[in-house]
KEMARSE-441115 format. One record per residue (C-alpha): x, y, z; residue in three letters. Coordinates in steps of 0.25 Angstrom, whole numbers, plus 5000, padded with zeros to 4 digits. Layout:
XYZAla...
//
This chain:
505548264309Met505948404312Asp507348454316Leu506948464331Phe506548324331Thr507748274323Leu508648354333Ser507948294345Ala508148154340Glu509548174336Asn509848234350Asn509148114357Leu509948014349Lys511248084353Lys510848074368Ser510247934367Ala510947824375Pro512147754368Val511347624368Ala510347694359Asp511347774350Arg512147644348Met510947564342Arg511447504329Pro510847574317Lys511047464307Thr510847314307Ile512347294305Asn512647364317Asp511747284326Phe512447204337Val511947064341Gly510746984338Gln511446914326Glu510446794327His509346894321Ile510047004315Ile511346944310Gly511646954295Arg510746864287Gly509746844299Lys508246874296Leu508147004304Leu509447054297Tyr508947024283Arg507547084286Ala508147214292Ile509147234280Lys508047204270Ala507047294277Asp506047174277Lys505747164292Leu504447094296Ser503947114311Ser504947074321Val505047074336Ile506347084343Phe506447014356Phe507647024366Gly508247084378Pro508547234379Pro509747284372Gly509847184362Thr509447264350Gly507947254348Lys507647404346Thr508947424339Thr508547324328Leu507247394327Ala508047524324Arg508947464314Ile507647414307Ile507147564308Ala508447614302Asn508447504291Thr506947494286Thr506347574275Lys505047554283Lys504347654292Asp504847624307Phe504047654319Glu504347624333Gln503547614346Leu503847574360Asn502847484367Ala503047544380Val502647684375Thr501747654364Ser500247604363Gly499247564353Val499047704348Lys500547714344Asp500447584337Ile499247634329Arg499947764325Gln501147684320Val500147584312Ile499447704306Lys500847764302Lys501247624296Ala499947614288Lys500147754282Asp501547724278Ser501147584272Leu499947644265Gly500647774260Met502147724257Tyr501947574257Asn502947574269Lys502847484281Arg503147514295Thr504047444305Ile503547464320Leu504547444331Phe503947424344Ile504947414356Asp504547334368Glu503347274360Ile503047174372His502547294379Arg501347314370Phe500147254375Asn499247164367Lys498347274361Ser499547344357Gln500147224350Gln498847194344Asp498747334338Ala500047304330Leu499647164325Leu498847194313Pro499847294308His500947194309Val500147094303Glu499747174290Asn501147234289Gly500847374292Thr501947374302Ile503247284304Ile503347264319Leu504647264326Ile504447234341Gly505547234352Ala505347164365Thr506147114377Thr505047014380Glu504846884373Asn503846924362Pro503146794362Tyr502646824376Phe502446974374Glu502047004360Val500746974353Asn500846834347Lys500246884334Ala501346994333Leu502346884336Ile501846804325Ser502046914315Arg503446954319Ser504746894319Met505346884333Val506846904335Phe507446874348Lys508646964352Leu509746914362Glu510546984372Pro511847034365Leu513046954369Asn514347014375Asp515047034362Ile513947114356Gln513747204369Ile515247224369Glu515147264354Lys514047364357Ile514747424369Ile516047444361Lys515247504349Arg514647604358Ala516047644364Leu516547664350Glu515447734343Asp515647884343Lys514247924336Ser513247844344Asp514047774355Gly515047824365Leu516347834356Gly516447984359Met516747964373Phe518047884371Asn517647774381Ala518247634383Ile517747524391Ile518647414399Ser518447274395Asp517947234409Asp516947354408Ala516547314394Leu516347164399Ser515447214411His514647304402Leu514347194392Val514047094404Asn513047184411Val512347224398Ser511847084397Asn511647084382Gly510947224382Asp511647324373Ala510847434379Arg511347404393Ile512847404388Ala512747534381Leu512047604392Asn513047564402Gly514247604392Leu513647734390Glu513447764404Leu514847724407Ala515447814396Val514647934400Leu514947924415Thr516447904414Thr517448014413Asp518547994403Pro519947974408Asp521148074406Gly521248024392Glu519748044389Gly519447904389Val518147844396Ile518547714402Lys517447624406Ile517747524417Thr516947414423Thr516647494435Asp516047604426Ile515147504419Ile514747444432Gln514247584437Asp513547614423Cys512747484422Val512647464437Gln513047324437Lys514247264444Arg515347194435Ala515347044437Leu516446954432Lys515746874423Tyr516046844408Glu514946774401Lys516046684394Asn517146684405Gly517446604417Asp516546684426Glu515346644417His515746494418Tyr516146494432Asp514846564436Thr513846474429Ile514646354434Ser514446404448Ala512946424445Phe512746284440Ile513546224452Lys512746304462Ser511446254456Met512046104455Arg512446124470Gly511046164474Ser511446304479Asp510446404475Pro511146524481Asp512346504473Ala511546474461Thr510846614462Leu512146684465Tyr512846634452Trp511546654444Leu511546794449Gly512946814445Lys512646764431Met511446854429Ile512146974434Tyr513246954425Ala512346944413Gly512446794410Glu511446744399Asp510246694408Pro509946584397Lys511346534400Tyr511046524415Ile509646464412Ala510346354404Arg511346324415Arg510146304425Ile509446214415Ile510746124414Ile510946124429Cys509446084431Ala509645964422Ser511045924425Glu511045944440Asp509645934445Val509045844434Gly507945744439Asn508145784453Ala507245894450Asp506745894435Pro506046024437Asn507346094438Ala507546084423Leu506246144420Gln506446254430Val507746284423Ala507146284409Ile506046374413Ser507046474418Ala507746474405Phe506446494398Glu506046604408Ala507346674405Val507146664391Asn505746724392Ile505946844402Ile507446874401Gly508246944411Met508346994422Pro507046924426Glu507646794420Gly508546784433Arg507246744441Ile507046614433Pro508546584432Leu508646594447Ala507446514450Gln507946394441Ala509346404446Ala508846394460Val507946284457Tyr509046204451Val509946234463Ala508946184473Gly508546064465Ala508945924469Pro510145884460Lys510445764451Ser511345754439Asn510945604436Ala510345634422Ser511545724418Tyr512445614423Ala511645504416Gly511645574402Ile513145594403Asn513345454406Lys512445404395Ala513145504385Leu514545454389Ser514045304387Asp513445344373Val514745414369Glu515745314374Asn515045174374Lys514545084363Lys513045124362Thr512145004362Gly510944994352Pro509545024357Val508844904362Pro507944834353Met506644854362His506945004363Leu507045024348Arg506045104339Asp505045004334Ala504145104326Ser504845114313Tyr504745014301Lys505244874304Asp505844914317Ser505044804324Lys505544704315Lys506944734320Leu506444714334Gly506444864338His505544884350Gly505344734353Lys505244704368Gly505044844372Tyr504244864384Lys503344984385Tyr503545044399Ser502145094400His501544954399Ser502244914412Tyr501944954427Pro502545094431Asp502845114416Asn504145034417Phe504744904412Val506144864413Lys506844854400Gln508244884394Gln508345024388Tyr509845044387Leu510644974376Pro511144834381Lys512544884382Glu512144994392Phe511144904400Glu511144944415Gly511945074413Val511345184422Lys511445324417Tyr510345394426Tyr510645384441Asn509545464448Pro509945534461Thr509145534474Glu508845684472Asn507545754470Gly506645694460Tyr507745604455Glu507545514467Lys506145484462Glu506745454448Ile507745364455Lys506745294463Asp505845264452Arg506945214443Leu507445124454Glu506045074456Lys505845044441Leu507244994438His507544924451Gly508845004452Arg509644994464Glu
//
């Protein structure tokens, strides 16, 4: 590298956004993802020992995929090459492979190839990588925001370890923001800036687990705010709102507003009001609530409050959870809205929910009776000699696949736990049970 090129790179680094300058240089400075990079974890040990095999990092933007690759580049004694799938093609891959073969043949030195946005490589481009990953010419590090099991060649997946990165939590984002404000070499420490608690909370919320959004918003706020008479740049909530172009909303993910809002959301679905349901859903999404948390609440409501009045509600809710897991946000708002509106508009019944609560209460508080002899298992040794299964009537041997017999313990004979309603599909269940059992 000549002096001109070196000078240009240094100048580019100095003028780079703070989000780029503040990338951790070592594994010990990395924030978040303790489930894969914490001390003693497999990835931590592999990087420390420089024994990394091919890996794919999968997760939302701003969670550390590229940063981990750069840490590996700083740590490894192997050659390190980088390609971006958006701007690179098969020709670029072949050039890297040739260079890697030369290094392996001449110096017995392997090459790590980092491919950012690997999901953007088409099948032929991914196929071009496969034999060289397979024979060990290169160690692949792929980074993707898309589910690699859907977007990456199955053969590449089978030869790589997939690590899923999660959105950073509020404490981690706050730590990154404060570190940037204090760092005088790579961060914003030279500007003597402070941020109010409310502004910090808002910036953490709107970043939604993305460190890059948080640092970009912070940098813009600091650079566009004049210092006061004492030379201090004071960052307020209004300034953060302007810089991230998102209105501050009173909503702490662990505070009263969180619980009050989710309560209003659930009660609106239970109360069959799709408009209110969408309003509270919109508020939670805007405030950065975990979409999986929202989806779980829809699933619970679909079973607790809709139940057998419309059994499809539970399937719709579960499908929405899976959809959010696959496509992420912001598109995940669409299946969330679909499921929430379906549950709100469905006929309601809590008969199953009430029934299991009553059954659990009886089991907990009353003397439990033994299993009737005719219902006991008659398949193991000597069980028939003990009378197990004797007198049991096989339902399918009778008309309508039904025959009356005692299924509850004798002590609970006649007790009703499930009282179906007249709503939706549950009316059909009720009519059928009344016909079979002769219930009033």
